[in-house]
N, C-alpha and C positions, 0 to 999 in steps of 0.2 A: 283799343276802342277808337272808332272813327266817328267824328262828328262831321256830318255832311251839312254845311252851313250854306243854305240857298237864300240869296238875297236879291232885291231888286225893287222896282217901283210898285206902288199899289196896282193891282189888276194885271201884272205881268205873268201871273200863272204860277207863283211860288208853291202854293198849296197843291194845285193840280199836278204839277210836276213831281213834288215831293210824294204825293200819294201814288203816283205811277212808279216811282223808284221803290217805294215801300211794298207795293204789290208784287214787284219782281224780286225783291231782296229779303223781305221780311223785316227790314229795319223799321223801327217805330218812328212816328212823326210827332215832334213837339212844335206845332205851328204857333206863331206869335199871338193869335187870338185866343188861345187857351188861357193864357195868363190874364189877358184883357177881360175876357168873359167872367173870370173868377173874381176880379177886383171891382170892376165897373159898377156892379149893383150896390157896392158899399161905399166907394170913394169915387167922386166925380172925375171924369177923364181929364188929365192934365194937372190935377192937383199934386202937391208935393207928396202926400201920402199914397196916391195912386202910383206915381212914378217910383217911389221907394219900394212898394210891395211888388210891382211888376218886375222890377229889376231883380229883387230878391228871389222871386219864384223862378225866373229864367236862369239866373246864375246857379242857384242851388240845385235845380233840376239837372242842368248840364254837368255840374260837379259830381252829383251822385251817380249819374250815368257813367261818367268817366271812372269814378272810383270802383264801380262794380264791373266795369268792362263792357257795358252795354252800348253797342253802336246806336247812333241817334241821328235823325234828320231834324234840323233846326231851320225854320223859316224866319226871315227878318226883313223888314223894310229899312235898309241902311241908308242914312243920310250922312255923306262925307262930313268930317269934322265934328258934327253934332253927336254922332253915335260911336265915335272912335274909342272913348273910354269903355263903353259897354263891350264892344268887339274885343278890345284888349283884355277885358276881364274874362270873357268867354274863352279866349285862347289860353289864358293863364290857368283857369281851373280845369281845362281839358288836358293841357300839357303837364300839369303837376302830377297827374296820374298816368303819364306816358301815353296819353291819347294824341290823336292826330286830327287837326282841323283841315277839312277839305272845302274850299270855298268855290261856290258856283254863283256867278252873276248872270241873272236872266235879264234880257233887254227885249223890248218890242217898240216899234215906232208909235208915235203919239196918237195917230189915227186909230191904230189897233187898240191901244190902251183905252182911248176914249169910248170905243165900242164895247170893250170888255167890262169897263167899270159899271156899266148900267145893267149887266146881266143879273137875272133873278137869283142865281146862286150866291152872289155877293150880298144881296139884301138879307138873306137867311142867316148869314154869318155876321152881320152887323159891321161889314167892311165899308170903306169909302165907296160911295155909289153914284156920284154925279161927276159930270165933266168939269163942273166948276171946282169941285174938290180936287180933281186931278190937276187943274190949272194952278190952284193954290199950292199944292205940294211941289210941283215942278218949278214954280216961280220962286218958292221960298227955300227949297232944299236942293242940294246936288244929289240926286238919286241914281245917277248914271255912272258915277266913278266907281272903280274897283276899290276894295279894302286896300289901304296902303301897306307896303312892306310885306305883302303876301301874295303868292300867285293865286289867281282866280281863273277857273275855267269860265269863259264868257260865251254864252249862248244866246243868239238872237232868235227868239221864238215867235217872231211876228207871224211867220207863215209855217212854222214847224209845229207839228202836233206834239202834245205832251208826252206821248208814248215815245216818239223819236228823241226828244230831249232827254227823257229818262234813260234811254239806251246809251246816249252819248255820255251821260254822267256815269253810268255803271261801267262802261268800257274805260273811260278816262281814269277813274279812280280804282279800277280793278276790284269792284265790289262783287261778292259772291251772289249768284242768283239762286233763288229757291230751286232745288232739284239738281244743282250742279255738284 
């Protein structure tokens, strides 16, 4: 099992790139908002119960995919230090079933992120949608550092189409394409 762990700032294009990889490989996408959308109608964002259930859904979904040998693309907005325990747990549940975690850090310059964050597609998904929110996230958290102690493929997609980023990921991790 390969877990393709795509991470980066809000509005960097994690889901867009993940969907492009999925379209070419057939690997399923578990994006971070699936768990949020499931829990937020019941527990308020940021509460202890919200965080507990989000983490449970994410970890157990990855664990089960690894247990049955199902390749998976996982998107995540990683904040250095704050999210290290979660990342460690995702690695642990993947590797306990002989899975491999393949990290991809997407980056884009702030001007491009500020442009992307206001796009209509983000509103539909309930994602961060204002420049002020982006400023808060980038002033509060380190969203640009790679996951520690693991190699990450780092892609600057400021001016790189999602299709090209997907092709780089597929080639780097030697993922089988549909029809190969």
